[in-house]
FIDRENPA-521771 format. One record per atom (N, C-alpha, C): residue number from 1; residue in one letter; atom name; x, z, y. Coordinates in steps of 0.2 Angstrom, whole numbers, plus 5000, padded with zeros to 4 digits. Each point is the difference from the previous one (the first is absolute). Layout:
{NUM,"A","CA",{X,Z,Y}}
...
! end
This chain:
{1,"X","N",{5002,5001,4994}}
{1,"X","CA",{4999,4998,5006}}
{1,"X","C",{5007,4999,5006}}
{2,"X","N",{4994,5000,5006}}
{2,"X","CA",{5004,4997,5004}}
{2,"X","C",{4998,5007,5007}}
{3,"X","N",{5003,5003,5003}}
{3,"X","CA",{4997,5003,5005}}
{3,"X","C",{5001,4997,5007}}
{4,"X","N",{4997,5001,5003}}
{4,"X","CA",{5001,4999,5008}}
{4,"X","C",{5006,5004,5004}}
{5,"X","N",{5003,4996,5001}}
{5,"X","CA",{5006,5002,5004}}
{5,"X","C",{5001,4999,5010}}
{6,"X","N",{5003,5007,4999}}
{6,"X","CA",{4997,4997,5012}}
{6,"X","C",{5007,4994,5001}}
{7,"X","N",{4996,4998,5004}}
{7,"X","CA",{5004,4995,5005}}
{7,"X","C",{5000,5004,5006}}
{8,"X","N",{5006,5001,5001}}
{8,"X","CA",{5003,5004,5003}}
{8,"X","C",{5005,4996,5007}}
{9,"X","N",{4999,5002,5007}}
{9,"X","CA",{5004,4997,5006}}
{9,"X","C",{5007,4999,4999}}
{10,"X","N",{5005,4997,5003}}
{10,"X","CA",{5006,5001,4999}}
{10,"X","C",{5003,5008,5000}}
{11,"X","N",{4999,5002,5006}}
{11,"X","CA",{5001,5009,5001}}
{11,"X","C",{4998,5004,4993}}
{12,"X","N",{4996,4998,4996}}
{12,"X","CA",{4999,5003,4994}}
{12,"X","C",{4996,5006,5001}}
{13,"X","N",{4997,4999,5006}}
{13,"X","CA",{4994,5007,5001}}
{13,"X","C",{4992,5001,5000}}
{14,"X","N",{5000,4994,5000}}
{14,"X","CA",{4995,4997,5001}}
{14,"X","C",{4996,4997,4995}}
{15,"X","N",{4993,4999,4998}}
{15,"X","CA",{4999,4995,4996}}
{15,"X","C",{4993,4995,5001}}
{16,"X","N",{5002,4995,5000}}
{16,"X","CA",{4997,4993,5004}}
{16,"X","C",{4994,4999,4996}}
{17,"X","N",{5003,5000,4991}}
{17,"X","CA",{4991,4999,4998}}
{17,"X","C",{5006,5001,4990}}
{18,"X","N",{4995,4998,4995}}
{18,"X","CA",{5002,5002,4996}}
{18,"X","C",{5001,4991,4995}}
{19,"X","N",{5006,5000,4996}}
{19,"X","CA",{5000,4993,4997}}
{19,"X","C",{4996,5004,4992}}
{20,"X","N",{4997,4994,4998}}
{20,"X","CA",{4994,4999,4994}}
{20,"X","C",{5002,4997,4997}}
{21,"X","N",{4999,4998,4993}}
{21,"X","CA",{4998,4997,4995}}
{21,"X","C",{4993,4995,4999}}
{22,"X","N",{4996,4997,5002}}
{22,"X","CA",{4993,4998,4997}}
{22,"X","C",{5002,4997,4994}}
{23,"X","N",{4993,4998,4995}}
{23,"X","CA",{4999,5000,4994}}
{23,"X","C",{5004,4993,4996}}
{24,"X","N",{5003,4998,5003}}
{24,"X","CA",{5004,4991,4999}}
{24,"X","C",{5008,5004,5001}}
{25,"X","N",{5001,5008,5003}}
{25,"X","CA",{5007,5000,4998}}
{25,"X","C",{5003,4998,5006}}
{26,"X","N",{4996,4998,5006}}
{26,"X","CA",{5004,4997,5007}}
{26,"X","C",{5000,5008,5004}}
{27,"X","N",{5005,5000,5004}}
{27,"X","CA",{5001,5006,5005}}
{27,"X","C",{4998,4996,5004}}
{28,"X","N",{4995,5006,5005}}
{28,"X","CA",{4997,4998,5005}}
{28,"X","C",{5002,5007,5005}}
{29,"X","N",{5000,5000,5005}}
{29,"X","CA",{4999,5005,5006}}
{29,"X","C",{4994,5001,5004}}
{30,"X","N",{4999,5007,4998}}
{30,"X","CA",{4994,5003,5005}}
{30,"X","C",{5004,5001,5006}}
{31,"X","N",{4998,4995,5006}}
{31,"X","CA",{5003,5003,5006}}
{31,"X","C",{4995,5004,5003}}
{32,"X","N",{5004,5008,5001}}
{32,"X","CA",{4995,5003,5006}}
{32,"X","C",{4998,4998,5006}}
{33,"X","N",{4997,5002,5005}}
{33,"X","CA",{4998,4997,5008}}
{33,"X","C",{5004,5005,5004}}
{34,"X","N",{5004,5005,4995}}
{34,"X","CA",{5002,5002,5003}}
{34,"X","C",{5006,5004,4998}}
{35,"X","N",{5005,5002,5002}}
{35,"X","CA",{5004,5006,4994}}
{35,"X","C",{5000,5007,5001}}
{36,"X","N",{5002,5002,4994}}
{36,"X","CA",{4997,5006,4999}}
{36,"X","C",{5009,5006,4999}}
{37,"X","N",{5001,5005,5001}}
{37,"X","CA",{5005,5002,5001}}
{37,"X","C",{5001,5001,4991}}
{38,"X","N",{5007,5002,4998}}
{38,"X","CA",{5005,4999,4993}}
{38,"X","C",{4994,5007,5000}}
{39,"X","N",{4994,5000,4993}}
{39,"X","CA",{4998,5006,4996}}
{39,"X","C",{5005,5005,4997}}
{40,"X","N",{4999,5007,5003}}
{40,"X","CA",{5005,5004,4995}}
{40,"X","C",{4998,5001,4994}}
{41,"X","N",{5002,5003,4997}}
{41,"X","CA",{5000,5000,4993}}
{41,"X","C",{4995,5007,4997}}
{42,"X","N",{4998,5004,5006}}
{42,"X","CA",{4995,5005,4999}}
{42,"X","C",{4993,4997,5005}}
{43,"X","N",{4999,4995,5002}}
{43,"X","CA",{4994,4996,5002}}
{43,"X","C",{4998,4997,4992}}
{44,"X","N",{5004,4992,5001}}
{44,"X","CA",{5001,4998,4995}}
{44,"X","C",{5002,5000,4994}}
{45,"X","N",{5001,5000,4994}}
{45,"X","CA",{5003,5003,4993}}
{45,"X","C",{5006,4994,5000}}
{46,"X","N",{5005,5003,4999}}
{46,"X","CA",{5006,4995,4998}}
{46,"X","C",{4999,4995,4999}}
{47,"X","N",{5000,4993,5003}}
{47,"X","CA",{5001,4994,4998}}
{47,"X","C",{4993,4997,5001}}
{48,"X","N",{4997,5006,5006}}
{48,"X","CA",{4990,4996,4999}}
{48,"X","C",{4998,5000,5009}}
{49,"X","N",{4998,4994,5000}}
{49,"X","CA",{5000,4997,5009}}
{49,"X","C",{4992,4999,4999}}
{50,"X","N",{4997,5000,5004}}
{50,"X","CA",{4992,5000,5001}}
{50,"X","C",{4998,4993,5004}}
{51,"X","N",{4994,5001,4995}}
{51,"X","CA",{5000,4992,4999}}
{51,"X","C",{4992,5000,5003}}
{52,"X","N",{4996,4994,5005}}
{52,"X","CA",{4994,5000,5002}}
{52,"X","C",{4995,5004,4997}}
{53,"X","N",{4999,5004,4994}}
{53,"X","CA",{4996,5003,4996}}
{53,"X","C",{5001,5007,5002}}
{54,"X","N",{5007,5002,5002}}
{54,"X","CA",{5001,5007,4999}}
{54,"X","C",{5004,5002,5005}}
{55,"X","N",{4997,5006,5002}}
{55,"X","CA",{5002,5005,5006}}
{55,"X","C",{5002,5007,5000}}
{56,"X","N",{5004,5004,5002}}
{56,"X","CA",{5000,5008,4996}}
{56,"X","C",{5003,5002,5007}}
{57,"X","N",{4998,5006,5000}}
{57,"X","CA",{5002,5005,5007}}
{57,"X","C",{5007,5002,4997}}
{58,"X","N",{5004,5003,5002}}
{58,"X","CA",{5006,5003,5000}}
{58,"X","C",{5000,5006,4997}}
{59,"X","N",{5004,5002,4997}}
{59,"X","CA",{4997,5009,4998}}
{59,"X","C",{5004,5005,5003}}
{60,"X","N",{5003,4997,5006}}
{60,"X","CA",{5001,5004,5006}}
{60,"X","C",{4996,5001,5004}}
{61,"X","N",{4999,5006,5001}}
{61,"X","CA",{4995,5004,5004}}
{61,"X","C",{5000,4998,5008}}
{62,"X","N",{5007,4999,5003}}
{62,"X","CA",{4999,4998,5006}}
{62,"X","C",{4999,4994,5001}}
{63,"X","N",{5000,4994,4996}}
{63,"X","CA",{5000,4991,5000}}
{63,"X","C",{4994,4999,4994}}
{64,"X","N",{4993,5000,5006}}
{64,"X","CA",{4996,4997,4999}}
{64,"X","C",{4997,4994,4998}}
{65,"X","N",{5006,4996,5003}}
{65,"X","CA",{4998,4992,4999}}
{65,"X","C",{4998,4997,4993}}
{66,"X","N",{4998,4997,4999}}
{66,"X","CA",{4998,4994,4996}}
{66,"X","C",{5004,4991,5001}}
{67,"X","N",{5002,5000,4995}}
{67,"X","CA",{5002,4992,4999}}
{67,"X","C",{4995,4997,4997}}
{68,"X","N",{4998,4996,5005}}
{68,"X","CA",{4997,4994,4995}}
{68,"X","C",{5004,4993,5003}}
{69,"X","N",{4996,4996,4993}}
{69,"X","CA",{5004,4995,5002}}
{69,"X","C",{4995,4995,5001}}
{70,"X","N",{5000,4995,5004}}
{70,"X","CA",{4996,4994,5002}}
{70,"X","C",{5004,4991,4998}}
{71,"X","N",{4998,4999,4992}}
{71,"X","CA",{5004,4992,5001}}
{71,"X","C",{4998,4994,5004}}
{72,"X","N",{5004,4998,5003}}
{72,"X","CA",{4998,4994,5004}}
{72,"X","C",{5001,4995,4996}}
{73,"X","N",{5002,4998,4996}}
{73,"X","CA",{5004,4992,4995}}
{73,"X","C",{5002,5004,4993}}
{74,"X","N",{4999,4996,4998}}
{74,"X","CA",{5002,5000,4991}}
{74,"X","C",{5003,4992,5000}}
{75,"X","N",{5008,5001,5000}}
{75,"X","CA",{5003,4993,5001}}
{75,"X","C",{5004,4998,4992}}
{76,"X","N",{5000,4994,5000}}
{76,"X","CA",{5005,4997,4994}}
{76,"X","C",{5005,4995,5004}}
{77,"X","N",{4999,4999,5005}}
{77,"X","CA",{5005,4996,5003}}
{77,"X","C",{5005,5000,5004}}
{78,"X","N",{5003,4998,5004}}
{78,"X","CA",{5007,5001,5006}}
{78,"X","C",{4993,5005,5006}}
{79,"X","N",{5003,5004,5003}}
{79,"X","CA",{4999,5003,5009}}
{79,"X","C",{5006,5003,5000}}
{80,"X","N",{5001,4996,5007}}
{80,"X","CA",{5005,5001,5004}}
{80,"X","C",{4999,5005,5005}}
{81,"X","N",{5003,5005,5001}}
{81,"X","CA",{5003,5003,5004}}
{81,"X","C",{4993,5006,5001}}
{82,"X","N",{4999,5006,4996}}
{82,"X","CA",{4996,5005,4999}}
{82,"X","C",{5004,5004,5005}}
{83,"X","N",{4998,5003,5003}}
{83,"X","CA",{5002,5005,5005}}
{83,"X","C",{4995,5005,4997}}
{84,"X","N",{5006,5006,5002}}
{84,"X","CA",{4997,5008,4997}}
{84,"X","C",{4999,5003,5007}}
{85,"X","N",{4994,5000,5000}}
{85,"X","CA",{4996,5006,5007}}
{85,"X","C",{5002,5007,5002}}
{86,"X","N",{5004,5001,4996}}
{86,"X","CA",{5004,5007,5001}}
{86,"X","C",{5005,5000,5003}}
{87,"X","N",{5007,4995,4997}}
{87,"X","CA",{5004,4999,5002}}
{87,"X","C",{5004,4994,5003}}
{88,"X","N",{4995,4994,5001}}
{88,"X","CA",{5002,4994,5000}}
{88,"X","C",{5004,4995,4995}}
{89,"X","N",{5004,5003,4997}}
{89,"X","CA",{5002,4995,4997}}
{89,"X","C",{4997,4996,4997}}
{90,"X","N",{5005,4991,4996}}
{90,"X","CA",{4996,4997,4999}}
{90,"X","C",{5001,4999,4991}}
{91,"X","N",{4996,4998,4996}}
{91,"X","CA",{5001,4999,4995}}
{91,"X","C",{4995,4992,4997}}
{92,"X","N",{5002,4997,4996}}
{92,"X","CA",{4999,4995,4996}}
{92,"X","C",{4998,5001,4994}}
{93,"X","N",{4992,4997,4997}}
{93,"X","CA",{4998,4999,4994}}
{93,"X","C",{5002,4993,4997}}
{94,"X","N",{5003,4998,4994}}
{94,"X","CA",{5003,4996,4999}}
{94,"X","C",{4997,5000,4991}}
{95,"X","N",{4997,4996,4998}}
{95,"X","CA",{4997,4996,4992}}
{95,"X","C",{5005,5000,4996}}
{96,"X","N",{4997,5006,4996}}
{96,"X","CA",{5001,5000,4993}}
{96,"X","C",{5003,4992,4994}}
{97,"X","N",{5003,5001,4998}}
{97,"X","CA",{5003,4994,4995}}
{97,"X","C",{4991,4997,4997}}
{98,"X","N",{4996,5006,4997}}
{98,"X","CA",{4995,4999,4997}}
{98,"X","C",{4996,4996,5002}}
{99,"X","N",{4998,5001,5009}}
{99,"X","CA",{4997,5000,5005}}
{99,"X","C",{5002,4990,4999}}
{100,"X","N",{5007,4999,5001}}
{100,"X","CA",{5001,4994,5000}}
{100,"X","C",{4999,4994,4994}}
{101,"X","N",{5002,5006,4995}}
{101,"X","CA",{4998,4994,4992}}
{101,"X","C",{4994,4999,5001}}
{102,"X","N",{4994,5006,5001}}
{102,"X","CA",{4994,4997,5000}}
{102,"X","C",{4995,4996,5004}}
{103,"X","N",{5005,4999,5005}}
{103,"X","CA",{4999,4994,5005}}
{103,"X","C",{5002,4992,4998}}
{104,"X","N",{5006,5001,4998}}
{104,"X","CA",{5001,4996,4993}}
{104,"X","C",{4997,4995,4997}}
{105,"X","N",{4997,5005,4996}}
{105,"X","CA",{4999,5000,4994}}
{105,"X","C",{4992,4996,5001}}
{106,"X","N",{4993,5003,5007}}
{106,"X","CA",{4995,4998,5004}}
{106,"X","C",{5003,4991,5004}}
{107,"X","N",{5005,5001,5000}}
{107,"X","CA",{5003,4994,5004}}
{107,"X","C",{5000,4991,4993}}
{108,"X","N",{5004,5005,4996}}
{108,"X","CA",{5000,4994,4994}}
{108,"X","C",{4992,4999,4995}}
{109,"X","N",{4997,5005,5004}}
{109,"X","CA",{4994,4999,4992}}
{109,"X","C",{4996,4995,5006}}
{110,"X","N",{4997,5000,5004}}
{110,"X","CA",{4997,4996,5006}}
{110,"X","C",{5006,4994,5001}}
{111,"X","N",{5005,4998,4999}}
{111,"X","CA",{5003,4993,4999}}
{111,"X","C",{4999,4998,4994}}
{112,"X","N",{4999,5006,4994}}
{112,"X","CA",{4998,4995,4993}}
{112,"X","C",{4992,4998,5001}}
{113,"X","N",{4996,5005,5001}}
{113,"X","CA",{4992,4998,5001}}
{113,"X","C",{5001,4993,5006}}
{114,"X","N",{5002,4998,5004}}
{114,"X","CA",{5000,4996,5003}}
{114,"X","C",{5003,4993,4996}}
{115,"X","N",{5007,5000,4995}}
{115,"X","CA",{5000,4996,5000}}
{115,"X","C",{4997,4999,4993}}
{116,"X","N",{4995,5004,4995}}
{116,"X","CA",{4997,4998,4995}}
{116,"X","C",{4993,4996,5002}}
{117,"X","N",{4999,5001,5007}}
{117,"X","CA",{4993,4995,5001}}
{117,"X","C",{5000,4993,5001}}
! end
């Protein structure tokens, strides 16, 4: 099983989204509308990051702020200049090899279908 992994800004202090795999095994980026601070291990379990369906209150009595995320896009292709709205650093999402392979397979299948007619 593939776990969702955080997609961090270059400073490694903020989460810009989550990398997940769809049913075909293709990596997709769930791009958050707003970056969130990297969760501490006390707020979310070790390696656990918020998803659009989850929000938790901090266990710290002085910190009552909920961590909520809103996904603005599910990305498979290339996205340039994703800017962290907390620190201003920029990162680029580049599609994985499996996306390119899937695209080539679709093109080849459509060409074969066009040649058969």
